[in-house]
C-alpha positions as CSV (number, residue, x, y, z in Angstrom):
1,X,26.0,-14.7,6.1
2,X,27.5,-11.5,4.5
3,X,28.1,-8.7,7.1
4,X,25.6,-6.0,7.3
5,X,26.3,-3.3,4.8
6,X,24.5,-0.5,3.0
7,X,24.2,-2.5,-0.3
8,X,20.8,-4.4,-0.4
9,X,21.5,-8.3,-0.1
10,X,20.1,-10.9,-2.4
11,X,20.2,-14.4,-1.1
12,X,20.0,-17.0,-3.9
13,X,18.6,-20.4,-2.8
14,X,19.2,-23.3,-5.1
15,X,18.8,-27.3,-4.7
16,X,22.7,-27.6,-5.3
17,X,25.3,-26.3,-7.6
18,X,26.2,-29.2,-9.9
19,X,26.9,-28.6,-13.4
20,X,24.0,-27.5,-15.5
21,X,22.2,-24.7,-17.3
22,X,20.3,-23.2,-14.1
23,X,23.6,-23.4,-12.2
24,X,25.6,-21.4,-14.9
25,X,23.0,-18.9,-14.6
26,X,23.0,-18.6,-10.9
27,X,26.9,-18.4,-11.2
28,X,26.6,-15.6,-13.6
29,X,24.2,-13.8,-11.2
30,X,26.3,-14.3,-8.2
31,X,29.6,-12.9,-9.9
32,X,32.1,-12.1,-7.3
33,X,29.6,-11.5,-4.8
34,X,28.6,-8.1,-5.9
35,X,26.8,-7.0,-9.2
36,X,25.7,-3.4,-9.4
37,X,24.7,-1.9,-6.1
38,X,23.6,-5.5,-4.8
39,X,25.5,-7.9,-2.8
40,X,24.9,-11.7,-3.4
41,X,25.5,-15.0,-1.6
42,X,24.0,-18.6,-2.0
43,X,22.4,-21.2,0.0
44,X,22.3,-24.6,-1.4
45,X,19.3,-26.9,0.1
46,X,21.4,-30.0,-0.4
47,X,25.0,-30.4,-0.7
48,X,27.2,-27.5,-2.0
49,X,27.6,-29.4,-5.4
50,X,30.6,-29.5,-8.0
51,X,30.6,-25.8,-8.8
52,X,30.5,-24.6,-5.0
53,X,34.3,-24.3,-4.7
54,X,34.5,-22.1,-7.9
55,X,31.8,-19.7,-6.6
56,X,33.5,-19.6,-3.3
57,X,36.9,-18.9,-4.8
58,X,35.4,-15.7,-6.2
59,X,34.7,-14.5,-2.7
60,X,31.1,-15.5,-2.6
61,X,29.5,-16.9,0.8
62,X,28.1,-20.4,0.2
63,X,26.2,-22.4,2.8
64,X,25.0,-25.8,2.2
65,X,22.0,-27.2,4.4
66,X,22.4,-30.9,3.5
67,X,18.7,-31.5,3.2
68,X,17.3,-34.9,4.0
69,X,15.0,-36.8,1.6
70,X,11.5,-35.7,1.5
71,X,10.2,-32.5,3.3
72,X,12.9,-31.6,5.7
73,X,11.0,-29.0,7.9
74,X,14.2,-28.5,10.0
75,X,15.6,-26.4,7.1
76,X,12.9,-23.7,7.5
77,X,14.2,-22.2,10.8
78,X,17.9,-22.8,9.7
79,X,17.3,-20.9,6.3
80,X,15.2,-18.1,8.3
81,X,18.2,-17.7,10.6
82,X,20.6,-17.4,7.6
83,X,18.3,-14.6,6.0
84,X,18.0,-12.6,9.2
85,X,21.7,-12.8,10.0
86,X,22.7,-11.6,6.4
87,X,19.8,-9.0,6.5
88,X,18.5,-10.3,3.2
89,X,16.5,-7.7,1.4
90,X,15.6,-10.2,-1.3
91,X,15.3,-14.0,-1.3
92,X,15.8,-15.4,-4.9
93,X,14.4,-18.9,-5.6
94,X,15.5,-21.1,-8.4
95,X,12.9,-23.6,-9.1
96,X,10.2,-25.4,-7.2
97,X,12.0,-26.7,-4.2
98,X,13.8,-23.9,-3.3
99,X,10.6,-21.8,-3.9
100,X,8.8,-24.2,-1.1
101,X,11.6,-23.5,1.5
102,X,12.4,-20.0,0.5
103,X,9.0,-18.5,0.8
104,X,8.3,-19.9,4.2
105,X,11.7,-19.0,5.5
106,X,11.3,-15.7,4.0
107,X,8.0,-15.2,6.0
108,X,9.7,-16.3,9.1
109,X,12.8,-13.9,8.7
110,X,10.3,-11.1,7.7
111,X,12.2,-10.7,4.4
112,X,9.6,-8.7,2.4
113,X,10.8,-9.3,-1.3
114,X,10.9,-12.6,-3.1
115,X,12.0,-13.5,-6.8
116,X,11.2,-16.9,-8.2
117,X,12.8,-18.0,-11.4
118,X,11.4,-20.9,-13.2
119,X,14.2,-22.5,-15.2
120,X,13.0,-24.7,-18.1
121,X,9.7,-25.6,-19.7
122,X,8.0,-27.9,-17.0
123,X,8.4,-25.5,-14.0
124,X,6.3,-22.8,-15.3
125,X,2.9,-23.7,-14.3
126,X,3.0,-24.9,-10.8
127,X,0.1,-23.8,-9.0
128,X,1.7,-23.8,-5.7
129,X,3.8,-20.9,-7.1
130,X,0.9,-18.5,-6.7
131,X,1.0,-19.0,-2.9
132,X,4.3,-17.0,-2.6
133,X,2.3,-13.8,-2.6
134,X,0.9,-14.6,0.8
135,X,4.4,-15.4,2.1
136,X,6.3,-12.4,0.5
137,X,3.9,-9.2,-0.1
138,X,6.3,-8.0,-2.7
139,X,7.3,-10.7,-5.2
140,X,8.0,-11.4,-8.8
141,X,7.7,-14.6,-11.1
142,X,10.5,-14.8,-13.6
143,X,10.6,-16.9,-16.7
144,X,13.4,-17.5,-19.1
145,X,11.3,-17.2,-22.1
146,X,8.1,-15.4,-23.3
147,X,6.7,-18.9,-24.0
148,X,7.0,-20.0,-20.4
149,X,5.4,-16.9,-19.1
150,X,2.5,-17.1,-21.7
151,X,1.9,-20.9,-20.3
152,X,2.3,-19.7,-16.6
153,X,-0.1,-16.9,-16.9
154,X,-2.7,-18.2,-19.3
155,X,-4.4,-20.5,-16.6
156,X,-4.7,-17.4,-14.3
157,X,-2.7,-18.7,-11.4
158,X,0.1,-16.4,-11.8
159,X,-1.0,-12.8,-12.0
160,X,0.3,-11.1,-15.3
161,X,1.3,-7.9,-13.2
162,X,4.1,-9.8,-11.3
163,X,5.3,-12.2,-14.3
164,X,8.4,-11.2,-15.9
165,X,10.6,-12.4,-18.6
166,X,14.4,-12.4,-18.2
167,X,16.4,-14.4,-20.9
168,X,19.3,-16.5,-19.8
169,X,22.8,-14.7,-20.0
170,X,26.1,-16.2,-21.0
171,X,29.8,-15.0,-21.0
172,X,29.8,-14.3,-24.8
173,X,33.6,-13.5,-25.0
174,X,34.3,-17.1,-23.4
175,X,32.8,-18.8,-26.4
176,X,33.8,-16.4,-29.1
177,X,37.2,-16.5,-28.3
178,X,37.8,-20.3,-27.9
179,X,40.1,-21.7,-30.7
180,X,41.0,-25.4,-30.2
181,X,39.6,-26.8,-33.2
182,X,42.7,-28.6,-34.3
183,X,43.5,-30.1,-30.9
184,X,40.0,-31.2,-30.1
185,X,39.6,-32.9,-33.4
186,X,42.7,-34.8,-33.1
187,X,41.9,-36.0,-29.6
188,X,38.7,-37.3,-30.7
189,X,39.8,-39.1,-33.8
190,X,37.9,-36.7,-36.1
191,X,39.7,-35.7,-39.4
192,X,40.8,-32.0,-39.8
193,X,38.9,-31.6,-43.1
194,X,35.6,-33.4,-41.9
195,X,32.3,-31.5,-41.6
196,X,31.1,-31.8,-38.1
197,X,27.6,-31.4,-36.7
198,X,27.5,-31.1,-32.8
199,X,25.0,-31.2,-30.1
200,X,25.5,-30.4,-26.5
201,X,22.7,-31.8,-24.3
202,X,21.8,-34.2,-21.3
203,X,21.4,-37.7,-22.7
204,X,17.7,-37.7,-21.6
205,X,14.4,-38.3,-23.3
206,X,13.4,-34.7,-23.6
207,X,16.5,-33.9,-25.8
208,X,15.4,-36.5,-28.4
209,X,18.8,-37.8,-29.4
210,X,17.1,-40.7,-31.4
211,X,15.5,-38.5,-33.8
212,X,18.7,-36.9,-34.5
213,X,20.5,-40.1,-35.0
214,X,17.9,-41.2,-37.4
215,X,18.3,-37.9,-39.2
216,X,22.0,-38.3,-39.2
217,X,21.6,-41.5,-40.9
218,X,20.0,-39.8,-43.9
219,X,22.7,-37.1,-43.7
220,X,25.6,-39.7,-44.1
221,X,23.9,-41.0,-47.3
222,X,24.8,-37.6,-49.1
223,X,27.8,-36.6,-47.0
224,X,29.5,-39.9,-45.9
225,X,32.5,-38.1,-44.3
226,X,30.6,-35.8,-42.0
227,X,30.7,-36.5,-38.2
228,X,28.3,-36.0,-35.4
229,X,29.8,-34.9,-32.0
230,X,27.5,-35.7,-29.0
231,X,28.5,-33.9,-25.9
232,X,26.9,-34.6,-22.6
233,X,26.0,-37.5,-20.5
234,X,22.8,-38.9,-18.9
235,X,20.5,-42.1,-18.1
236,X,19.9,-43.0,-21.7
237,X,23.7,-43.2,-22.9
238,X,23.8,-46.9,-23.0
239,X,20.5,-47.2,-24.9
240,X,21.4,-44.3,-27.3
241,X,24.9,-45.9,-28.0
242,X,23.1,-49.3,-28.9
243,X,20.8,-47.1,-31.3
244,X,23.7,-45.7,-33.1
245,X,25.3,-49.2,-33.5
246,X,21.9,-50.4,-34.9
247,X,22.0,-47.7,-37.5
248,X,25.6,-48.7,-38.6
249,X,27.0,-45.0,-37.4
250,X,29.6,-46.3,-34.9
251,X,32.5,-44.8,-36.8
252,X,30.5,-41.5,-37.5
253,X,29.3,-40.6,-34.1
254,X,31.5,-39.6,-31.3
255,X,30.2,-39.5,-27.6
256,X,32.3,-37.4,-25.4
257,X,30.4,-37.8,-22.0
258,X,30.2,-34.8,-19.7
259,X,32.8,-32.2,-20.4
260,X,33.8,-28.9,-18.7
261,X,35.7,-27.6,-22.0
262,X,32.4,-26.8,-23.9
263,X,33.9,-23.7,-25.7
264,X,36.6,-25.7,-27.0
265,X,34.4,-28.5,-28.1
266,X,32.1,-25.8,-30.0
267,X,35.2,-24.6,-31.9
268,X,35.7,-28.0,-33.5
269,X,32.0,-27.8,-34.9
270,X,30.8,-26.5,-38.2
271,X,27.1,-26.7,-37.4
272,X,25.2,-27.1,-34.0
273,X,22.0,-28.8,-33.7
274,X,19.3,-29.2,-30.8
275,X,16.7,-31.8,-31.3
276,X,14.6,-31.3,-28.2
277,X,11.1,-32.2,-27.6
278,X,10.7,-29.6,-24.9
279,X,13.0,-26.6,-23.8
280,X,12.8,-23.6,-21.7
281,X,15.6,-21.5,-23.2
282,X,18.6,-23.7,-23.8
283,X,21.9,-22.3,-22.5
284,X,23.6,-24.5,-25.3
285,X,22.0,-22.8,-28.0
286,X,23.1,-19.4,-26.8
287,X,26.8,-20.6,-26.3
288,X,26.6,-22.1,-29.8
289,X,25.7,-18.8,-31.3
290,X,28.3,-16.9,-29.2
291,X,30.8,-19.5,-30.7
292,X,29.8,-18.3,-34.3
293,X,27.9,-21.4,-35.2
294,X,24.7,-21.6,-37.3
295,X,22.0,-23.6,-35.4
296,X,19.3,-26.0,-36.4
297,X,16.8,-26.5,-33.7
298,X,13.4,-27.7,-33.0
299,X,10.7,-25.2,-32.6
300,X,9.5,-25.7,-29.1
301,X,9.5,-23.8,-26.0
302,X,12.0,-20.8,-26.1
303,X,14.1,-21.9,-29.0
304,X,12.2,-19.5,-31.4
305,X,13.2,-16.7,-29.3
306,X,16.9,-17.6,-29.4
307,X,17.2,-18.8,-33.0
308,X,16.0,-16.2,-35.5
309,X,14.7,-18.6,-38.3
310,X,16.4,-17.8,-41.5
311,X,18.7,-15.3,-40.0
312,X,21.0,-17.2,-37.5
313,X,19.8,-20.9,-38.4
314,X,16.6,-23.0,-39.0
315,X,13.8,-24.2,-36.9
316,X,12.0,-27.7,-37.5
317,X,9.3,-29.6,-36.3
318,X,10.3,-31.8,-33.4
319,X,10.4,-35.7,-33.8
320,X,10.7,-35.4,-37.7
321,X,14.1,-37.0,-38.7
322,X,13.5,-36.4,-42.5
323,X,12.9,-32.6,-42.1
324,X,15.8,-32.3,-39.7
325,X,18.0,-34.1,-42.1
326,X,17.0,-31.7,-45.1
327,X,18.2,-28.7,-42.9
328,X,21.3,-30.2,-41.9
329,X,22.2,-31.2,-45.3
330,X,21.3,-27.7,-46.7
331,X,23.6,-25.9,-44.2
332,X,26.5,-28.6,-44.6
333,X,26.5,-28.1,-48.4
334,X,26.9,-24.3,-48.3
335,X,29.9,-22.9,-46.4
336,X,28.8,-19.4,-47.2
337,X,25.3,-20.1,-45.5
338,X,27.1,-21.5,-42.6
339,X,29.5,-18.3,-42.2
340,X,26.8,-15.8,-42.6
341,X,24.3,-17.2,-40.3
342,X,27.1,-18.1,-37.7
343,X,28.1,-14.5,-37.8
344,X,24.5,-13.2,-37.1
345,X,24.2,-15.7,-34.4
346,X,27.2,-14.3,-32.6
347,X,26.0,-10.7,-33.0
348,X,22.5,-11.8,-31.7
349,X,24.1,-13.6,-28.7
350,X,26.1,-10.5,-27.9
351,X,23.2,-8.1,-28.1
352,X,20.5,-10.0,-26.4
353,X,21.9,-12.8,-24.3
354,X,25.0,-11.6,-22.6
355,X,25.5,-11.7,-18.8
356,X,25.5,-8.0,-18.6
357,X,21.9,-7.9,-20.2
358,X,20.8,-10.5,-17.8
359,X,22.2,-9.0,-14.7
360,X,20.7,-5.7,-15.7
361,X,17.2,-7.1,-16.2
362,X,17.2,-8.8,-12.7
363,X,18.7,-5.7,-11.1
364,X,15.7,-3.7,-12.6
365,X,13.2,-6.2,-10.9
366,X,15.2,-6.0,-7.6
367,X,14.8,-2.2,-7.8
368,X,11.2,-2.4,-8.5
369,X,10.3,-4.7,-5.7
370,X,12.3,-2.8,-3.1
371,X,10.9,0.3,-4.2
372,X,7.2,-0.2,-5.3
373,X,4.9,-0.2,-2.4
374,X,2.0,-1.4,-4.7
375,X,3.3,-4.9,-4.1
376,X,1.9,-4.6,-0.5
């Protein structure tokens, strides 16, 4: 992989590099192949994915192993050879499948340090994750929220001494500087003076768009000119569009599908909402805050760690359309409240959820693993 050099080499292992929150985090960690005193490269177990060319254009080495369905044991020696060739100091596995292959390959390649990041709410309690301590004498389990770390360590399978929390990071300036409000609204048929509530999320059950649409029907009773901008795609799109039609909200809800211009879309909104039933630490919440938007989100997973209730937005009970509607109405009816909490959210995102803060936290973990002999 990378030519041998004095800088410790971190090999990130992912399933693929398609568009998503995990993938954005990995891209931010890779940078241009060097962050701080570490060099970085990427291995995709499957195909490279839609974002692989972007990473390669930055000078980062990317290898795709094209995994077959099921357990593909041939990948183990192939991945081990990559680790040996690149003299990997650390294998950084992102989510469970990469952990399975990465831990065994690390053992075969005699790579002594391994980091496992559990992205999301459902990957924090896998009992198999504890076995990585046998495969890699020096290891760290990283969770993207304190809530996920608490769940993982509460059942005793993950030792507290090797569990860490590192919040996701974003390119704050990319979202803070976007200014496409008029153009985006015009392209989507939204009047320039309309109030716009927006959500950026996969159209899947965990995001609970149905509760949001039910709440928005209540909002329209008191604010009939308000629009709802739904950014994202997923398996429930047809079902959700039909639900909107049944609620007679066809002219008020705009489905954009999957988009790559999220900063521009956020600039067209007045208020951001996230109606999830479960979450790890939603990147879209952080991006909305960086864009200066107040946020109304459900009180689940890492959301309370992102949104300061009463300071940068409001937290509500999941699956409760009337409560969600009340908070949306409160923000929509008070421009000064939106401005004040939006500004506070941008400051919070800058201070706590920047790429720089995330990279520094991971580099501190790498330093600890490579220097702390107590992990033996």
